C-alpha positions in Angstrom: -64.3 5.7 -28.4 -61.8 8.5 -27.5 -59.0 8.9 -30.0 -55.6 8.9 -28.2 -53.4 11.9 -28.5 -51.7 11.9 -25.1 -49.9 9.3 -23.0 -52.1 6.5 -21.6 -49.8 5.7 -18.7 -48.3 7.8 -16.0 -46.3 5.0 -14.3 -45.3 1.7 -15.8 -43.9 -1.4 -14.2 -42.6 -4.3 -16.3 -42.6 -7.3 -13.9 -40.3 -9.8 -15.7 -39.8 -13.3 -14.3 -37.2 -15.4 -16.1 -38.7 -18.8 -17.1 -42.4 -18.0 -16.3 -44.4 -20.4 -18.4 -47.9 -19.4 -19.6 -48.9 -23.0 -20.1 -47.8 -24.2 -16.7 -49.2 -21.0 -15.1 -52.6 -21.9 -16.5 -52.4 -25.3 -14.8 -51.6 -23.6 -11.5 -54.4 -21.1 -12.1 -57.0 -23.8 -12.7 -55.9 -25.4 -9.4 -56.2 -22.1 -7.6 -52.5 -21.9 -6.7 -51.7 -18.5 -8.2 -54.4 -16.2 -6.8 -52.3 -13.0 -7.3 -51.7 -13.7 -11.0 -55.5 -14.4 -11.3 -56.3 -11.0 -10.0 -54.0 -9.3 -12.5 -55.7 -11.3 -15.3 -59.2 -10.3 -14.1 -58.2 -6.7 -13.9 -56.3 -6.6 -17.2 -55.9 -8.1 -20.6 -54.1 -11.1 -22.1 -54.7 -13.9 -24.5 -56.7 -16.9 -23.3 -53.6 -19.0 -23.3 -51.5 -16.2 -21.7 -48.9 -16.8 -24.4 -46.5 -14.5 -26.0 -44.9 -15.6 -29.3 -41.2 -15.7 -28.4 -38.1 -15.1 -30.5 -35.0 -17.3 -30.8 -32.9 -18.8 -29.3 -35.1 -19.4 -26.2 -32.4 -18.4 -23.8 -31.9 -15.4 -21.4 -29.6 -12.7 -23.0 -31.2 -12.6 -26.5 -34.8 -12.7 -25.4 -34.5 -10.0 -22.7 -32.8 -7.9 -25.3 -35.7 -8.5 -27.7 -38.2 -7.5 -25.1 -36.5 -4.2 -24.4 -35.6 -3.2 -28.0 -38.5 -4.5 -30.0 -36.0 -6.2 -32.3 -35.3 -9.9 -33.0 -31.9 -11.4 -32.3 -30.8 -11.2 -35.9 -31.2 -7.4 -35.7 -30.0 -6.6 -32.2 -27.1 -9.1 -32.5 -27.4 -10.9 -29.1 -27.7 -14.4 -30.5 -27.1 -16.7 -27.6 -26.1 -17.3 -24.0 -22.6 -17.0 -25.5 -21.7 -15.0 -28.6 -19.6 -16.4 -31.4 -15.8 -15.9 -31.0 -13.1 -15.5 -33.6 -13.5 -19.0 -34.8 -16.4 -21.4 -35.5 -15.6 -23.3 -32.4 -15.0 -20.2 -30.1 -17.5 -18.7 -27.6 -17.4 -15.6 -25.5 -19.7 -14.4 -22.6 -22.7 -12.4 -23.8 -24.1 -10.3 -21.0 -22.5 -7.0 -22.1 -24.9 -4.3 -23.3 -22.3 -3.2 -25.8 -22.9 -6.4 -27.8 -26.5 -5.2 -28.5 -26.9 -3.2 -31.7 -30.4 -2.0 -31.0 -31.7 0.8 -28.8 -33.5 -0.1 -25.6 -36.8 1.6 -24.8 -35.7 2.7 -21.3 -33.1 5.1 -22.9 -35.9 6.8 -24.8 -38.1 7.2 -21.6 -35.2 8.6 -19.6 -34.3 11.1 -22.4 -37.9 12.2 -22.4 -37.6 13.3 -18.8 -39.2 10.1 -17.3 -37.3 8.8 -14.3 -36.6 5.2 -15.2 -35.1 2.2 -13.4 -33.7 -1.0 -14.9 -33.4 -3.7 -12.2 -31.2 -6.6 -13.1 -32.3 -7.0 -16.8 -29.7 -9.4 -18.2 -28.5 -9.1 -21.8 -28.4 -5.5 -22.7 -28.7 -3.4 -19.6 -25.2 -3.3 -18.1 -23.3 -1.2 -18.6 -25.8 1.6 -19.2 -25.9 2.9 -22.7 -27.3 6.3 -21.8 -25.8 8.9 -19.5 -29.2 10.5 -18.7 -29.5 11.5 -15.1 -33.1 10.1 -15.3 -31.8 6.5 -15.8 -31.0 4.2 -12.8 -29.5 0.8 -13.6 -29.0 -2.0 -11.1 -26.8 -4.8 -12.5 -27.9 -7.0 -15.4 -24.4 -8.4 -16.0 -25.3 -12.0 -15.2 -28.2 -14.4 -14.8 -29.2 -15.6 -11.4 -30.1 -13.1 -8.7 -28.9 -9.5 -8.8 -25.1 -9.5 -8.4 -24.9 -13.3 -8.5 -21.9 -13.2 -10.7 -20.2 -9.9 -10.3 -20.9 -9.5 -6.5 -20.6 -13.1 -5.4 -17.3 -13.6 -3.6 -17.7 -17.0 -2.0 -19.7 -20.2 -2.7 -22.6 -21.6 -0.7 -21.8 -24.7 1.5 -22.9 -26.8 4.4 -21.5 -26.7 7.9 -21.9 -29.9 9.9 -20.9 -30.4 13.5 -21.0 -33.6 15.5 -19.6 -35.0 18.8 -18.0 -37.8 16.7 -15.9 -35.5 14.7 -12.3 -35.1 15.8 -11.0 -32.1 13.9 -12.2 -29.0 12.2 -12.0 -29.7 8.4 -12.9 -28.2 5.1 -14.1 -30.8 2.6 -14.2 -29.9 -1.1 -16.4 -32.9 -2.1 -18.5 -33.8 0.9 -20.1 -37.2 0.2 -17.5 -39.8 0.8 -15.6 -38.2 3.7 -18.8 -37.3 5.6 -20.2 -40.8 5.1 -17.1 -42.3 6.6 -17.3 -39.9 9.5 -20.9 -41.2 10.1 -22.3 -37.6 9.8 -24.5 -37.9 6.8 -25.7 -40.6 4.4 -24.4 -40.5 0.8 -27.8 -39.6 -0.5 -27.8 -36.5 1.7 -24.8 -35.0 -0.2 -25.3 -31.5 -1.3 -24.7 -30.2 -4.8 -23.8 -26.8 -6.2 -22.4 -24.9 -9.1 -20.2 -21.8 -8.5 -22.3 -18.8 -9.2 -19.4 -16.9 -10.5 -17.4 -19.5 -12.5 -19.2 -19.2 -15.8 -20.0 -15.6 -15.8 -16.9 -13.8 -14.6 -14.7 -15.4 -17.3 -15.4 -13.3 -20.4 -12.3 -14.6 -22.3 -12.7 -16.4 -25.6 -12.7 -20.2 -25.2 -13.4 -23.5 -26.9 -15.7 -25.8 -25.0 -16.0 -29.2 -26.6 -19.0 -31.2 -25.3 -18.2 -34.9 -25.5 -21.0 -36.2 -23.4 -24.1 -35.4 -21.4 -22.3 -33.9 -18.4 -20.1 -31.4 -20.3 -22.7 -28.7 -21.0 -26.0 -27.3 -19.7 -27.0 -30.9 -18.7 -24.2 -31.0 -16.1 -26.9 -29.9 -13.6 -28.2 -33.5 -13.7 -25.1 -34.7 -12.0 -25.0 -34.4 -8.2 -21.7 -32.6 -7.8 -20.9 -32.5 -4.1 -21.2 -29.2 -2.3 -18.3 -28.4 -0.2 -18.7 -28.6 3.5 -17.0 -27.8 6.8 -16.9 -30.3 9.5 -16.4 -29.5 13.2 -16.4 -31.3 16.5 -18.9 -30.3 19.1 -17.1 -30.0 22.5 -17.3 -28.3 25.8 -16.5 -24.5 25.5 -12.9 -23.5 26.0 -11.0 -20.2 26.3 -14.0 -17.9 25.8 -13.6 -14.4 27.1 -17.3 -13.9 27.6 -19.8 -15.4 29.9 -20.8 -18.6 28.2 -24.5 -19.6 28.8 -25.0 -22.6 31.1 -24.9 -25.9 29.2 -23.7 -24.4 25.9 -21.4 -26.4 23.6 -18.8 -25.2 21.2 -18.2 -25.8 17.5 -16.4 -24.0 14.6 -17.7 -22.6 11.4 -15.2 -22.3 8.6 -16.0 -19.6 6.0 -14.4 -19.2 2.5 -13.2 -22.8 2.2 -11.6 -22.8 5.6 -9.8 -19.5 5.3 -11.9 -17.8 8.0 -12.8 -19.4 11.4 -15.9 -18.4 13.3 -16.5 -19.9 16.8 -20.1 -20.9 17.6 -22.1 -21.9 20.6 -24.9 -24.5 20.7 -27.6 -23.2 23.0 -30.4 -24.6 25.1 -34.0 -23.3 25.3 -35.9 -22.9 28.6 -37.0 -26.6 28.4 -33.3 -27.7 28.3 -33.4 -28.7 24.6 -30.8 -27.5 22.2 -32.6 -25.5 19.4 -30.3 -22.7 18.3 -26.7 -21.6 17.7 -24.9 -18.3 18.1 -22.0 -17.4 15.8 -19.2 -15.0 16.9 -16.3 -13.4 15.0 -14.0 -14.5 17.7 -14.1 -15.7 21.3 -13.6 -12.1 22.6 -16.7 -10.7 20.9 -19.3 -9.4 23.3 -22.2 -10.3 21.1 -22.8 -12.9 18.3 -23.1 -11.6 14.8 -26.0 -13.9 14.3 -28.3 -16.3 16.2 -29.8 -19.1 14.1 -33.0 -20.9 15.2 -33.8 -24.4 14.0 -35.7 -24.4 10.7 -35.6 -20.6 10.1 -33.5 -18.9 7.4 -31.8 -15.7 8.4 -30.7 -13.1 5.9 -28.7 -9.9 6.0 -25.9 -11.5 8.1 -22.9 -9.3 7.8 -19.4 -10.7 8.1 -16.4 -11.2 5.8 -15.4 -13.6 3.0 -12.2 -14.3 1.1 -13.1 -13.6 -2.5 -12.1 -15.8 -5.5 -9.1 -13.5 -6.1 -7.9 -14.0 -2.5 -8.9 -10.6 -1.1 -10.8 -10.4 2.2 -14.0 -8.4 1.8 -17.1 -7.4 3.8 -19.8 -9.9 2.9 -23.5 -10.4 3.3 -24.9 -14.0 3.9 -28.0 -15.9 4.5 -27.9 -18.9 6.8 -30.2 -21.6 8.1 -29.9 -24.0 10.9 -31.2 -27.0 9.0 -31.4 -29.4 11.9 -30.1 -29.8 15.5 -30.6 -32.7 17.8 -32.2 -31.9 21.1 -29.2 -33.2 23.0 -26.9 -30.8 21.0 -24.7 -33.6 19.7 -25.3 -32.9 15.9 -26.2 -29.9 13.8 -26.2 -28.8 10.1 -26.1 -25.2 8.8 -26.7 -24.0 5.3 -24.5 -21.0 4.4 -25.3 -19.1 1.3 -23.1 -17.5 -1.3 -21.4 -14.4 0.1 -22.2 -11.1 -1.7 -19.8 -8.2 -1.7 -21.0 -5.4 0.6 -19.2 -2.8 -1.6 -20.6 -3.9 -5.1 -21.4 -0.3 -6.1 -19.6 -1.1 -9.4 -22.8 -2.7 -10.8 -25.1 0.2 -9.9 -25.5 3.4 -11.9 -25.2 5.8 -10.2 -22.9 3.9 -7.9 -24.3 5.8 -4.9 -27.6 4.0 -5.5 -26.0 0.8 -4.2 -25.4 2.2 -0.7 -28.7 4.0 -0.7 -30.6 0.7 -1.2 -28.3 -1.1 1.2 -29.0 1.4 3.9 -32.7 1.5 3.4 -33.5 -2.0 2.2 -30.5 -4.2 2.9 -27.5 -5.5 1.0 -27.8 -7.7 -2.1 -29.6 -10.9 -1.1 -27.6 -14.0 -2.0 -29.3 -16.3 -4.5 -28.9 -20.1 -4.8 -28.3 -22.8 -7.3 -27.5 -25.7 -4.9 -30.7 -27.7 -5.2 -29.7 -30.4 -7.8 -31.3 -33.7 -7.0 -31.4 -33.4 -3.3 -34.9 -32.8 -1.9 -33.5 -31.3 1.3 -31.4 -28.8 -0.6 -34.2 -27.9 -3.0 -36.9 -27.2 -0.4 -35.0 -26.2 2.7 -32.1 -24.2 1.2 -32.5 -23.1 -2.4 -36.2 -22.3 -2.1 -35.8 -20.4 1.1 -32.8 -18.5 -0.2 -35.0 -17.4 -3.2 -37.7 -16.4 -0.8 -35.3 -14.0 0.7 -34.2 -12.7 -2.7 -37.9 -12.1 -3.7 -38.5 -10.2 -0.5 -35.4 -8.1 -0.9 -36.0 -7.4 -4.6 -39.6 -6.3 -4.0 -38.5 -3.9 -1.3 -35.7 -2.5 -3.4 -38.0 -2.0 -6.4 -40.6 -0.3 -4.2 -37.8 2.0 -2.9 -37.0 3.0 -6.4 -40.7 3.7 -7.1 -41.5 5.5 -3.8 -38.2 7.2 -2.8 -36.5 7.8 -6.1 -39.8 8.6 -7.8 -39.2 6.3 -10.8 -42.2 6.3 -13.1 -40.9 3.5 -15.3 -39.4 0.3 -13.9 -38.1 -2.6 -15.9 -37.4 -5.6 -13.6 -36.1 -9.1 -14.0 -36.3 -11.9 -11.4 -34.5 -15.2 -12.1 -36.1 -17.3 -9.4 -38.1 -19.8 -11.6 -35.5 -20.4 -14.3 -32.6 -21.0 -12.0 -34.4 -23.4 -9.6 -36.2 -25.3 -12.4 -32.8 -26.2 -14.0 -32.1 -28.4 -11.0 -35.1 -30.7 -11.5 -37.6 -29.9 -14.3 -36.5 -32.8 -16.5 -37.7 -35.2 -13.7 -41.3 -34.1 -13.5 -42.2 -37.2 -15.5 -40.2 -40.4 -16.0 -40.6 -41.0 -19.8 -37.7 -42.9 -21.3 -35.1 -40.4 -20.3 -32.9 -42.8 -18.3 -30.4 -40.1 -17.2 -29.3 -42.2 -14.3 -30.8 -45.1 -12.4 -30.8 -43.1 -9.1 -32.8 -40.3 -10.7 -35.5 -42.5 -12.2 -35.8 -44.3 -8.8 -37.3 -41.2 -7.4 -41.0 -40.4 -7.8 -42.1 -37.7 -10.2 -44.6 -36.4 -7.7 -41.7 -35.1 -5.6 -40.4 -33.0 -8.5 -43.9 -31.8 -9.3 -44.2 -30.5 -5.8 -40.9 -28.7 -6.2 -42.3 -27.1 -9.4 -45.5 -26.0 -7.6 -43.4 -24.5 -4.8 -41.5 -22.2 -7.1 -44.6 -21.0 -8.9 -46.3 -20.3 -5.6 -43.2 -18.4 -4.6 -43.4 -16.4 -7.9 -47.1 -15.7 -7.3 -46.3 -14.4 -3.8 -43.8 -12.1 -5.3 -46.3 -10.9 -8.0 -48.7 -10.2 -5.2 -46.4 -7.7 -3.6 -47.1 -5.4 -6.6 -50.9 -5.9 -6.8 -51.5 -2.6 -4.9 -49.9 -0.7 -7.8 -53.1 -1.2 -9.9 -54.9 1.0 -7.3 -52.2 3.6 -7.4 -52.3 4.5 -11.1 -49.6 2.1 -12.3 -49.7 0.1 -15.5 -48.2 -3.4 -14.9 -47.0 -5.9 -17.5 -46.1 -9.4 -16.4 -43.8 -11.1 -18.9 -40.9 -13.5 -19.4 -38.1 -14.3 -21.8 -38.9 -18.0 -22.3 -40.0 -20.9 -20.2 -38.6 -24.5 -19.7 -39.9 -27.9 -20.7 -39.8 -31.3 -19.2 -38.8 -33.6 -22.1 -40.5 -37.0 -22.7 -37.2 -38.5 -23.9 -33.5 -38.0 -23.2 -32.3 -35.2 -25.4 -29.7 -35.8 -28.1 -26.2 -34.3 -27.8 -27.2 -31.4 -30.1 -28.3 -27.8 -29.3 -26.5 -27.3 -26.0 -25.8 -23.6 -25.6 -22.5 -24.2 -23.7 -20.2 -25.0 -26.7 -19.4 -27.4 -29.5 -21.9 -30.4 -29.6 -20.0 -33.5 -30.8 -22.7 -36.1 -30.3 -25.1 -36.1 -33.2 -22.6 -34.2 -35.4 -20.0 -36.9 -34.7 -22.5 -39.7 -35.5 -23.3 -38.1 -38.8 -19.6 -37.8 -39.6 -19.4 -34.0 -39.8 -17.4 -33.3 -36.6 -14.3 -35.5 -36.1 -12.3 -35.5 -32.8 -8.8 -36.6 -32.2 -8.2 -39.7 -30.1 -5.5 -40.9 -27.7 -3.4 -44.1 -28.2 -6.3 -46.2 -26.8 -8.9 -44.8 -29.2 -10.6 -42.6 -26.6 -12.0 -39.3 -27.9 -10.1 -36.1 -26.9 -11.6 -32.7 -26.5 -9.8 -31.6 -29.6 -11.3 -31.2 -33.1 -9.5 -32.7 -36.0 -9.8 -29.8 -38.5 -8.3 -31.9 -41.3 -11.4 -34.1 -41.2 -14.2 -31.9 -39.8 -16.7 -30.6 -42.3 -18.9 -28.7 -39.8 -19.5 -28.0 -36.1 -22.6 -27.3 -34.0 -21.6 -24.5 -31.7 -23.9 -22.8 -29.2 -27.6 -23.3 -29.3 -29.2 -23.7 -32.8 -26.1 -23.1 -34.9 -24.1 -25.2 -37.3 -21.0 -23.7 -39.0 -19.4 -25.2 -42.1 -15.6 -25.4 -42.1 -15.1 -23.3 -45.2 -11.8 -22.9 -47.0 -10.5 -19.3 -47.0 -13.0 -18.3 -44.3 -12.2 -20.6 -41.4 -8.6 -20.9 -40.4 -7.6 -22.8 -37.3 -4.4 -22.1 -35.4 -3.2 -25.2 -33.4 -1.3 -25.1 -30.1 2.1 -25.5 -32.0 1.2 -22.5 -34.2 0.3 -24.6 -37.3 -2.5 -23.0 -39.3 -5.1 -25.3 -40.9 -7.5 -24.0 -43.5 -11.1 -25.0 -43.8 -12.1 -28.2 -45.5 -15.1 -27.3 -47.8 -14.7 -25.3 -51.0 -16.9 -22.3 -51.1 -18.5 -23.4 -54.3 -19.6 -26.6 -52.6 -21.2 -24.8 -49.7 -24.8 -25.0 -51.0 -24.6 -28.7 -51.6 -23.1 -29.5 -48.3 -25.8 -27.5 -46.5 -28.4 -29.4 -48.5 -27.0 -32.7 -47.5 -26.5 -31.6 -43.8 -30.1 -30.5 -43.6 -31.3 -33.7 -45.1 -29.1 -35.7 -42.6 -30.5 -33.7 -39.7 -34.1 -34.5 -40.6 -33.2 -38.1 -41.2 -31.5 -38.5 -37.8 -33.8 -40.6 -35.6 -34.0 -41.2 -31.9 -32.8 -44.8 -31.3 -35.6 -45.6 -28.9 -38.6 -44.0 -30.6 -37.5 -44.0 -34.2 -38.7 -40.4 -34.5 -36.7 -37.5 -35.9 -35.3 -35.2 -33.2 -34.9 -32.0 -35.3 -38.0 -29.9 -35.7 -36.7 -27.5 -38.3 -33.4 -26.7 -40.1 -32.9 -23.6 -42.2 -30.1 -22.0 -44.1 -28.9 -18.8 -42.5 -30.6 -16.6 -45.0 -34.0 -18.3 -44.3 -33.7 -18.1 -40.5 -34.8 -14.5 -40.7 -38.3 -16.0 -40.9 -38.1 -16.7 -37.2 -36.0 -13.7 -36.2 -32.7 -15.5 -36.3 -29.7 -15.9 -38.6 -27.3 -13.1 -39.6 -23.6 -12.8 -39.6 -23.0 -14.2 -36.1 -25.2 -17.2 -36.5 -24.4 -20.5 -38.2 -24.6 -21.4 -41.9 -27.5 -23.6 -40.8 -29.9 -22.8 -38.0 -31.9 -25.6 -36.4 -34.3 -26.4 -33.6 -34.9 -29.6 -31.6 -38.3 -31.3 -31.8 -40.8 -31.4 -28.9 -40.1 -34.2 -26.5 -36.3 -34.1 -27.0 -35.4 -30.6 -25.7 -33.0 -29.8 -23.0 -34.6 -27.5 -20.4 -34.6 -24.6 -22.9 -32.4 -22.9 -25.5 -32.6 -25.5 -28.3 -36.3 -25.5 -29.2 -38.8 -23.4 -31.1 -40.5 -20.9 -28.8 -43.8 -22.7 -29.4 -42.4 -26.1 -28.1 -44.3 -28.1 -25.5 -43.1 -30.5 -22.9 -44.5 -33.0 -20.4 -46.6 -31.9 -17.3 -48.1 -28.9 -19.2 -44.7 -27.2 -19.7 -43.7 -25.1 -22.7 -40.9 -22.8 -24.0 -43.3 -19.8 -24.6 -43.0 -16.5 -22.7 -46.0 -15.0 -21.0 -47.8 -11.7 -21.4 -50.4 -10.1 -19.0 -51.1 -6.4 -18.8 -53.3 -4.5 -16.3 -53.8 -1.0 -14.9 -54.1 2.4 -16.4 -54.5 2.5 -20.2 -55.4 -1.3 -20.4 -58.8 -2.7 -20.9 -60.2 -4.6 -17.9 -61.1 -8.2 -18.0 -60.3 -8.4 -21.7 -59.2 -11.4 -23.7 -57.5 -10.7 -27.1 -57.0 -13.2 -29.9 -54.1 -11.2 -31.2 -50.8 -13.1 -31.4 -48.7 -10.9 -29.1 -45.0 -11.1 -30.0 -41.9 -10.4 -27.9 -41.0 -7.6 -30.2 -44.3 -5.9 -29.3 -43.5 -5.1 -25.7 -41.1 -2.2 -26.3 -43.4 -0.4 -28.8 -46.4 -0.9 -26.5 -44.4 0.8 -23.7 -43.6 3.6 -26.2 -47.3 3.9 -27.1 -48.4 4.0 -23.4 -46.0 6.9 -22.7 -46.5 8.6 -26.0 -42.8 8.6 -26.9 -41.0 7.5 -30.1 -40.4 3.8 -30.8 -36.9 2.4 -30.4 -34.8 3.0 -33.5 -34.5 -0.7 -34.6 -38.0 -1.7 -33.4 -39.7 -4.4 -35.5 -42.8 -4.9 -33.4 -46.0 -2.9 -33.0 -48.1 -1.7 -30.0 -50.6 -4.3 -28.8 -53.3 -1.7 -29.5 -56.2 -4.2 -29.1 -55.6 -4.3 -25.3 -55.4 -0.5 -24.9 -58.5 1.3 -23.6 -58.2 4.1 -26.2 -57.7 4.1 -30.0 -54.8 5.8 -31.5 
């Protein structure tokens, strides 16, 4: 065999898909539903189980940081979805590259003269940490689609128009009002979470989680999507020639701050099947025509942003349904994305270059929740548009900007799965009687749909193998469907008070009626579970708490008692049993110094680090990276490599770790390893020895 002394790769594409599960992918492959992934496997190398051994915690920012630096979280310092704030109950947003203490491999490539693009890599990509002219960076400041946080300026909503409606109205919470208006049934209410609300606020905060709906699990609750409601009437005061038989309605944008007149139009058979939207009644042409059942993207108009400024905006819209007699219609309107979001591109001119040649940032969606119509007809279709736009944008970087290394991230699977994955099976979860009344087969179909969508996206890059590219398909983590309802422990969104309250370690203040307040009683609290996998002891001299009135309360536990309290707390965690099954819910609990065994711990992490047992996990974040769930789901990331420098049709028995990606990239390009790299090249899959 030839001994390697030069680069094995000329061009490298890291095809990252957030949440892509090797175990579930194997299920889809067996059923012939991911043919494009199958072709990559046949032409490349992977483990039989497609698995990569992930780091911890199993959540977006730390794991994408691990993939790019070759360092575990305890080394690079990005230790959760949020990072720890100034107190043991404080959290701060964690998508800023300046929080990462390890060097990313793309900086090395760029500084070695290799044109390199980083496309929406969340955790340690934005802002860029190299000023090399060979480095192009497109966002990475939030999860979701590219720009979903920083460039989103207005929320997604539904427009409903009907002849029975009397006035044009914006409704913040649609269900009850629309039901009374006889427009929709309560079960057709739409649900959404603001794309920007959790990611634009980077201030330090305390988030006390009292119950199931306060944290990550809030996505189980069908929060009502806002809606605009309009009468359908005969056209009046138009300064254009209105088509014969057309009817009029009004679309309100930005929570009613912008009005857009619309016409309901007939086809040649005299049936109403489309609508035309205008900026005003004097406009000669509509800015978009929507046909029934077809999503339309790259719709350019305006939106009033969250700060009150009117900006140019890009939308996607879909005419969900329309009656043939034109008396009722419903339109889905996506988030609005800023058409001048050059502030999340480096160089900033790249934003306009991509916009001109590919289109403006495609809005992504998180509105599926528990509504089948929203999941399949709105959220899924919206992500289809994102996948198409992202693929074309990445191809532009490869072909027109001549980038030879591209690191890409797509959030399609993770974000959509959050809306339904826990309902793939019934188990004894009992989240809510309305959820369990629905059939798991429906949710299983949703799951298949998003994996087929991902496979179609993967297929757009299959040609690269014939053009001299090396392609690596990978992910940060996956998601699981739990068998049982998870305990209130391990939520990444803040201080978990459920199990810790039951065990007597976290004590909350109460009102005059004995109801728990979202305020910790620091005079009685020995420890708090804050963020995923961390428990912090309330130590005298180390942990001081400033109350609203300025009073300062010192910690409760003497430093010399710390070891014994940790010992008791770990024992209590292992002894805590699920009330239905009688089984323990904690898989592993370690002192901070021992968490290094799994790439965790260190100064930002808790005094105790713990992981929830299989069957009791929330979607992801709280479990070991080897955890399994129902319906062949897991928390493990995936690894498949193919193309130049990679053995063809090869199955390795090596345990490939997340820290191995960056050094493998370095080996393929024959450049130095990242400075803090802990992994090693996956040399078994390379077609030359070195």
